[in-house]
Backbone as XML, in Angstrom:
<?xml version="1.0"?>
<chain id="A" units="angstrom">
  <residue number="1" name="MET">
    <atom name="N" x="10.205" y="-4.923" z="-1.322"/>
    <atom name="CA" x="10.046" y="-3.396" z="-1.990"/>
    <atom name="C" x="9.073" y="-3.520" z="-3.494"/>
  </residue>
  <residue number="2" name="HIS">
    <atom name="N" x="8.356" y="-2.660" z="-3.542"/>
    <atom name="CA" x="7.355" y="-3.248" z="-4.955"/>
    <atom name="C" x="7.330" y="-1.641" z="-5.428"/>
  </residue>
  <residue number="3" name="GLY">
    <atom name="N" x="6.054" y="-1.567" z="-6.772"/>
    <atom name="CA" x="5.525" y="-0.663" z="-7.189"/>
    <atom name="C" x="4.482" y="-0.820" z="-7.767"/>
  </residue>
  <residue number="4" name="HIS">
    <atom name="N" x="3.588" y="0.035" z="-8.526"/>
    <atom name="CA" x="2.556" y="-0.319" z="-8.763"/>
    <atom name="C" x="2.180" y="0.716" z="-10.366"/>
  </residue>
  <residue number="5" name="PRO">
    <atom name="N" x="2.052" y="0.885" z="-11.421"/>
    <atom name="CA" x="1.868" y="1.661" z="-12.246"/>
    <atom name="C" x="0.243" y="2.191" z="-12.261"/>
  </residue>
  <residue number="6" name="GLY">
    <atom name="N" x="0.148" y="2.550" z="-11.248"/>
    <atom name="CA" x="-1.538" y="3.230" z="-10.811"/>
    <atom name="C" x="-1.577" y="3.832" z="-9.338"/>
  </residue>
  <residue number="7" name="ALA">
    <atom name="N" x="-2.471" y="4.331" z="-8.753"/>
    <atom name="CA" x="-2.763" y="4.692" z="-7.568"/>
    <atom name="C" x="-3.447" y="3.272" z="-6.893"/>
  </residue>
  <residue number="8" name="GLU">
    <atom name="N" x="-3.477" y="3.576" z="-5.338"/>
    <atom name="CA" x="-3.648" y="2.523" z="-4.619"/>
    <atom name="C" x="-4.655" y="2.906" z="-3.479"/>
  </residue>
  <residue number="9" name="ALA">
    <atom name="N" x="-5.808" y="2.402" z="-2.944"/>
    <atom name="CA" x="-6.217" y="3.051" z="-2.050"/>
    <atom name="C" x="-6.834" y="1.594" z="-1.216"/>
  </residue>
  <residue number="10" name="THR">
    <atom name="N" x="-6.707" y="1.858" z="0.642"/>
    <atom name="CA" x="-6.788" y="1.077" z="1.391"/>
    <atom name="C" x="-8.024" y="0.884" z="2.257"/>
  </residue>
  <residue number="11" name="TYR">
    <atom name="N" x="-8.651" y="0.060" z="2.800"/>
    <atom name="CA" x="-9.598" y="0.177" z="4.079"/>
    <atom name="C" x="-9.068" y="-0.815" z="4.938"/>
  </residue>
  <residue number="12" name="VAL">
    <atom name="N" x="-8.962" y="-1.208" z="6.258"/>
    <atom name="CA" x="-8.493" y="-2.096" z="6.678"/>
    <atom name="C" x="-9.587" y="-2.055" z="7.873"/>
  </residue>
  <residue number="13" name="PRO">
    <atom name="N" x="-10.327" y="-3.332" z="7.899"/>
    <atom name="CA" x="-11.615" y="-3.488" z="8.667"/>
    <atom name="C" x="-11.160" y="-3.800" z="10.142"/>
  </residue>
  <residue number="14" name="ALA">
    <atom name="N" x="-9.483" y="-4.378" z="10.246"/>
    <atom name="CA" x="-9.264" y="-5.344" z="11.411"/>
    <atom name="C" x="-7.545" y="-5.399" z="11.203"/>
  </residue>
  <residue number="15" name="GLY">
    <atom name="N" x="-6.936" y="-5.311" z="12.609"/>
    <atom name="CA" x="-5.476" y="-5.153" z="12.750"/>
    <atom name="C" x="-4.929" y="-3.761" z="12.191"/>
  </residue>
  <residue number="16" name="GLU">
    <atom name="N" x="-3.404" y="-3.744" z="11.427"/>
    <atom name="CA" x="-3.289" y="-2.456" z="10.966"/>
    <atom name="C" x="-2.015" y="-2.666" z="9.961"/>
  </residue>
  <residue number="17" name="GLN">
    <atom name="N" x="-2.515" y="-1.963" z="8.733"/>
    <atom name="CA" x="-0.931" y="-2.307" z="7.909"/>
    <atom name="C" x="-0.656" y="-0.748" z="7.735"/>
  </residue>
  <residue number="18" name="THR">
    <atom name="N" x="1.162" y="-1.088" z="7.812"/>
    <atom name="CA" x="2.123" y="0.050" z="7.366"/>
    <atom name="C" x="2.750" y="0.020" z="6.243"/>
  </residue>
  <residue number="19" name="PHE">
    <atom name="N" x="2.665" y="1.243" z="5.769"/>
    <atom name="CA" x="3.737" y="1.465" z="4.353"/>
    <atom name="C" x="4.934" y="2.088" z="4.754"/>
  </residue>
  <residue number="20" name="ARG">
    <atom name="N" x="6.073" y="1.539" z="4.203"/>
    <atom name="CA" x="7.196" y="2.376" z="4.197"/>
    <atom name="C" x="7.167" y="2.410" z="2.903"/>
  </residue>
  <residue number="21" name="MET">
    <atom name="N" x="7.509" y="4.264" z="2.604"/>
    <atom name="CA" x="7.795" y="4.654" z="1.816"/>
    <atom name="C" x="8.713" y="5.544" z="1.440"/>
  </residue>
  <residue number="22" name="PRO">
    <atom name="N" x="9.465" y="6.575" z="0.189"/>
    <atom name="CA" x="10.099" y="7.301" z="0.115"/>
    <atom name="C" x="9.813" y="8.741" z="1.233"/>
  </residue>
  <residue number="23" name="ASP">
    <atom name="N" x="8.764" y="8.795" z="1.376"/>
    <atom name="CA" x="8.237" y="9.932" z="2.059"/>
    <atom name="C" x="7.903" y="9.708" z="3.968"/>
  </residue>
  <residue number="24" name="GLY">
    <atom name="N" x="8.220" y="8.398" z="4.128"/>
    <atom name="CA" x="8.127" y="7.601" z="5.397"/>
    <atom name="C" x="7.244" y="6.508" z="5.677"/>
  </residue>
  <residue number="25" name="VAL">
    <atom name="N" x="7.083" y="6.344" z="6.785"/>
    <atom name="CA" x="6.078" y="5.135" z="7.131"/>
    <atom name="C" x="4.939" y="5.502" z="7.451"/>
  </residue>
  <residue number="26" name="HIS">
    <atom name="N" x="3.739" y="5.334" z="6.673"/>
    <atom name="CA" x="2.458" y="5.306" z="7.179"/>
    <atom name="C" x="1.815" y="4.170" z="7.929"/>
  </residue>
  <residue number="27" name="ARG">
    <atom name="N" x="0.767" y="4.526" z="8.894"/>
    <atom name="CA" x="0.340" y="3.239" z="9.193"/>
    <atom name="C" x="-1.442" y="3.532" z="8.987"/>
  </residue>
  <residue number="28" name="VAL">
    <atom name="N" x="-1.812" y="2.415" z="8.804"/>
    <atom name="CA" x="-3.324" y="2.820" z="8.427"/>
    <atom name="C" x="-4.154" y="1.770" z="9.620"/>
  </residue>
  <residue number="29" name="ALA">
    <atom name="N" x="-4.862" y="2.141" z="10.266"/>
    <atom name="CA" x="-5.335" y="1.488" z="11.618"/>
    <atom name="C" x="-6.837" y="0.757" z="11.473"/>
  </residue>
  <residue number="30" name="ALA">
    <atom name="N" x="-7.081" y="0.098" z="11.988"/>
    <atom name="CA" x="-8.690" y="-0.884" z="11.629"/>
    <atom name="C" x="-9.478" y="0.262" z="11.402"/>
  </residue>
  <residue number="31" name="ARG">
    <atom name="N" x="-10.500" y="0.068" z="11.306"/>
    <atom name="CA" x="-11.710" y="1.318" z="10.852"/>
    <atom name="C" x="-11.217" y="2.288" z="10.172"/>
  </residue>
  <residue number="32" name="HIS">
    <atom name="N" x="-10.170" y="2.244" z="9.440"/>
    <atom name="CA" x="-9.589" y="3.726" z="8.699"/>
    <atom name="C" x="-9.263" y="3.002" z="7.366"/>
  </residue>
  <residue number="33" name="GLY">
    <atom name="N" x="-9.442" y="4.127" z="6.627"/>
    <atom name="CA" x="-9.228" y="3.916" z="5.413"/>
    <atom name="C" x="-7.496" y="4.981" z="4.578"/>
  </residue>
  <residue number="34" name="ALA">
    <atom name="N" x="-7.236" y="4.972" z="3.631"/>
    <atom name="CA" x="-5.947" y="5.868" z="3.239"/>
    <atom name="C" x="-5.774" y="5.801" z="1.821"/>
  </residue>
  <residue number="35" name="ALA">
    <atom name="N" x="-6.412" y="7.107" z="0.933"/>
    <atom name="CA" x="-6.428" y="7.549" z="-0.187"/>
    <atom name="C" x="-4.781" y="6.899" z="-1.086"/>
  </residue>
  <residue number="36" name="GLY">
    <atom name="N" x="-4.875" y="6.333" z="-2.144"/>
    <atom name="CA" x="-3.919" y="6.566" z="-3.104"/>
    <atom name="C" x="-2.353" y="7.032" z="-3.241"/>
  </residue>
  <residue number="37" name="HIS">
    <atom name="N" x="-1.559" y="6.236" z="-3.592"/>
    <atom name="CA" x="-0.615" y="6.585" z="-3.645"/>
    <atom name="C" x="-0.415" y="6.722" z="-5.248"/>
  </residue>
  <residue number="38" name="THR">
    <atom name="N" x="0.893" y="7.853" z="-5.561"/>
    <atom name="CA" x="0.939" y="8.199" z="-6.909"/>
    <atom name="C" x="1.157" y="6.839" z="-7.286"/>
  </residue>
  <residue number="39" name="PRO">
    <atom name="N" x="1.007" y="6.913" z="-8.827"/>
    <atom name="CA" x="2.089" y="5.707" z="-9.588"/>
    <atom name="C" x="3.447" y="6.045" z="-9.497"/>
  </residue>
  <residue number="40" name="ASP">
    <atom name="N" x="4.337" y="3.956" z="-9.030"/>
    <atom name="CA" x="5.069" y="3.812" z="-9.531"/>
    <atom name="C" x="6.015" y="4.464" z="-7.773"/>
  </residue>
  <residue number="41" name="THR">
    <atom name="N" x="5.197" y="4.404" z="-7.126"/>
    <atom name="CA" x="6.228" y="4.968" z="-5.501"/>
    <atom name="C" x="6.623" y="3.391" z="-5.213"/>
  </residue>
  <residue number="42" name="PRO">
    <atom name="N" x="7.422" y="3.881" z="-4.584"/>
    <atom name="CA" x="8.039" y="2.318" z="-3.983"/>
    <atom name="C" x="7.702" y="2.264" z="-2.910"/>
  </residue>
  <residue number="43" name="MET">
    <atom name="N" x="7.527" y="0.967" z="-2.168"/>
    <atom name="CA" x="6.289" y="1.103" z="-0.790"/>
    <atom name="C" x="6.693" y="-0.629" z="-0.398"/>
  </residue>
  <residue number="44" name="GLN">
    <atom name="N" x="7.027" y="-0.933" z="1.047"/>
    <atom name="CA" x="6.991" y="-1.949" z="1.239"/>
    <atom name="C" x="5.945" y="-1.670" z="2.191"/>
  </residue>
  <residue number="45" name="VAL">
    <atom name="N" x="4.796" y="-3.132" z="2.183"/>
    <atom name="CA" x="3.652" y="-3.031" z="2.796"/>
    <atom name="C" x="3.833" y="-3.922" z="3.792"/>
  </residue>
  <residue number="46" name="SER">
    <atom name="N" x="3.244" y="-4.343" z="4.993"/>
    <atom name="CA" x="3.399" y="-5.587" z="6.106"/>
    <atom name="C" x="1.932" y="-4.850" z="7.007"/>
  </residue>
  <residue number="47" name="SER">
    <atom name="N" x="1.824" y="-6.284" z="7.914"/>
    <atom name="CA" x="1.045" y="-5.345" z="8.915"/>
    <atom name="C" x="1.709" y="-5.842" z="10.225"/>
  </residue>
  <residue number="48" name="SER">
    <atom name="N" x="1.186" y="-4.618" z="10.635"/>
    <atom name="CA" x="1.895" y="-3.887" z="12.023"/>
    <atom name="C" x="1.186" y="-4.244" z="13.150"/>
  </residue>
  <residue number="49" name="SER">
    <atom name="N" x="0.089" y="-5.542" z="13.645"/>
    <atom name="CA" x="-0.454" y="-5.424" z="14.705"/>
    <atom name="C" x="-0.505" y="-7.074" z="15.167"/>
  </residue>
  <residue number="50" name="ALA">
    <atom name="N" x="-0.599" y="-7.187" z="16.566"/>
    <atom name="CA" x="-0.818" y="-8.414" z="16.789"/>
    <atom name="C" x="-1.965" y="-9.261" z="16.271"/>
  </residue>
  <residue number="51" name="VAL">
    <atom name="N" x="-3.111" y="-8.627" z="15.947"/>
    <atom name="CA" x="-4.235" y="-8.994" z="15.135"/>
    <atom name="C" x="-3.882" y="-9.279" z="13.869"/>
  </residue>
  <residue number="52" name="ASP">
    <atom name="N" x="-4.743" y="-10.156" z="13.520"/>
    <atom name="CA" x="-4.596" y="-10.535" z="11.963"/>
    <atom name="C" x="-4.890" y="-9.586" z="10.798"/>
  </residue>
  <residue number="53" name="LEU">
    <atom name="N" x="-4.487" y="-8.466" z="9.785"/>
    <atom name="CA" x="-4.733" y="-7.971" z="8.981"/>
    <atom name="C" x="-5.718" y="-8.287" z="7.864"/>
  </residue>
  <residue number="54" name="ARG">
    <atom name="N" x="-6.643" y="-7.444" z="8.247"/>
    <atom name="CA" x="-7.711" y="-7.545" z="7.206"/>
    <atom name="C" x="-7.931" y="-6.332" z="6.050"/>
  </residue>
  <residue number="55" name="ALA">
    <atom name="N" x="-7.771" y="-6.385" z="5.133"/>
    <atom name="CA" x="-7.346" y="-5.253" z="4.302"/>
    <atom name="C" x="-8.162" y="-5.527" z="2.615"/>
  </residue>
  <residue number="56" name="LEU">
    <atom name="N" x="-8.930" y="-4.090" z="2.394"/>
    <atom name="CA" x="-9.660" y="-3.781" z="0.965"/>
    <atom name="C" x="-8.791" y="-3.409" z="0.473"/>
  </residue>
  <residue number="57" name="VAL">
    <atom name="N" x="-8.119" y="-3.495" z="-0.712"/>
    <atom name="CA" x="-6.926" y="-2.684" z="-1.181"/>
    <atom name="C" x="-7.643" y="-2.510" z="-2.955"/>
  </residue>
  <residue number="58" name="LEU">
    <atom name="N" x="-7.704" y="-1.667" z="-3.279"/>
    <atom name="CA" x="-8.430" y="-0.986" z="-4.313"/>
    <atom name="C" x="-7.133" y="-0.303" z="-5.533"/>
  </residue>
  <residue number="59" name="PHE">
    <atom name="N" x="-7.279" y="-1.146" z="-6.524"/>
    <atom name="CA" x="-5.957" y="-0.489" z="-7.461"/>
    <atom name="C" x="-6.325" y="0.169" z="-8.789"/>
  </residue>
  <residue number="60" name="VAL">
    <atom name="N" x="-5.809" y="1.339" z="-9.413"/>
    <atom name="CA" x="-6.577" y="1.699" z="-10.994"/>
    <atom name="C" x="-5.127" y="1.907" z="-11.321"/>
  </residue>
  <residue number="61" name="VAL">
    <atom name="N" x="-4.462" y="0.731" z="-12.416"/>
    <atom name="CA" x="-3.751" y="0.571" z="-13.098"/>
    <atom name="C" x="-3.346" y="0.964" z="-14.262"/>
  </residue>
  <residue number="62" name="ASP">
    <atom name="N" x="-2.555" y="0.931" z="-14.953"/>
    <atom name="CA" x="-2.237" y="0.863" z="-16.246"/>
    <atom name="C" x="-2.018" y="-0.580" z="-17.060"/>
  </residue>
  <residue number="63" name="ALA">
    <atom name="N" x="-3.091" y="-0.857" z="-17.471"/>
    <atom name="CA" x="-3.300" y="-2.155" z="-17.824"/>
    <atom name="C" x="-2.203" y="-2.739" z="-18.867"/>
  </residue>
  <residue number="64" name="THR">
    <atom name="N" x="-1.701" y="-1.928" z="-19.334"/>
    <atom name="CA" x="-1.008" y="-2.285" z="-20.829"/>
    <atom name="C" x="0.811" y="-2.218" z="-20.158"/>
  </residue>
  <residue number="65" name="ARG">
    <atom name="N" x="0.998" y="-1.805" z="-18.487"/>
    <atom name="CA" x="2.138" y="-2.433" z="-17.865"/>
    <atom name="C" x="2.031" y="-3.489" z="-17.033"/>
  </residue>
  <residue number="66" name="PRO">
    <atom name="N" x="3.114" y="-3.962" z="-16.468"/>
    <atom name="CA" x="3.067" y="-4.963" z="-15.437"/>
    <atom name="C" x="2.419" y="-4.398" z="-14.054"/>
  </residue>
  <residue number="67" name="PHE">
    <atom name="N" x="1.765" y="-5.701" z="-13.227"/>
    <atom name="CA" x="0.880" y="-4.871" z="-11.769"/>
    <atom name="C" x="2.063" y="-4.362" z="-11.082"/>
  </residue>
  <residue number="68" name="SER">
    <atom name="N" x="2.936" y="-5.104" z="-10.927"/>
    <atom name="CA" x="3.906" y="-4.768" z="-9.708"/>
    <atom name="C" x="4.943" y="-4.918" z="-9.969"/>
  </residue>
  <residue number="69" name="THR">
    <atom name="N" x="5.812" y="-4.334" z="-9.981"/>
    <atom name="CA" x="7.884" y="-4.218" z="-10.426"/>
    <atom name="C" x="8.326" y="-4.431" z="-9.014"/>
  </residue>
  <residue number="70" name="PRO">
    <atom name="N" x="9.443" y="-4.676" z="-8.958"/>
    <atom name="CA" x="10.613" y="-4.392" z="-8.042"/>
    <atom name="C" x="10.726" y="-3.153" z="-8.046"/>
  </residue>
  <residue number="71" name="ALA">
    <atom name="N" x="11.208" y="-2.534" z="-6.777"/>
    <atom name="CA" x="11.394" y="-1.202" z="-6.395"/>
    <atom name="C" x="12.810" y="-1.315" z="-5.413"/>
  </residue>
  <residue number="72" name="LYS">
    <atom name="N" x="13.241" y="-0.078" z="-5.387"/>
    <atom name="CA" x="13.822" y="0.289" z="-4.133"/>
    <atom name="C" x="13.722" y="1.503" z="-4.043"/>
  </residue>
  <residue number="73" name="LEU">
    <atom name="N" x="13.545" y="1.958" z="-2.196"/>
    <atom name="CA" x="13.419" y="3.348" z="-1.658"/>
    <atom name="C" x="15.032" y="4.448" z="-1.680"/>
  </residue>
  <residue number="74" name="PRO">
    <atom name="N" x="15.144" y="5.609" z="-2.383"/>
    <atom name="CA" x="15.849" y="6.334" z="-2.848"/>
    <atom name="C" x="16.390" y="6.582" z="-1.857"/>
  </residue>
</chain>
């Protein structure tokens, strides 16, 4: 579990990526993308396919804060 001090977006060319967050589980399938999460959203990210995960992830973060911090789901 972790969080970031900014928004995050992802595109998955191969495999499937799963985000477990306070509002539930979100899956991003191959050849799909997902818009960012809000800053400081607790999440657990994993590969959820038999195919190796390939993911392009973009972060827009507050550079004055640590990039990643431990977090817990409420």
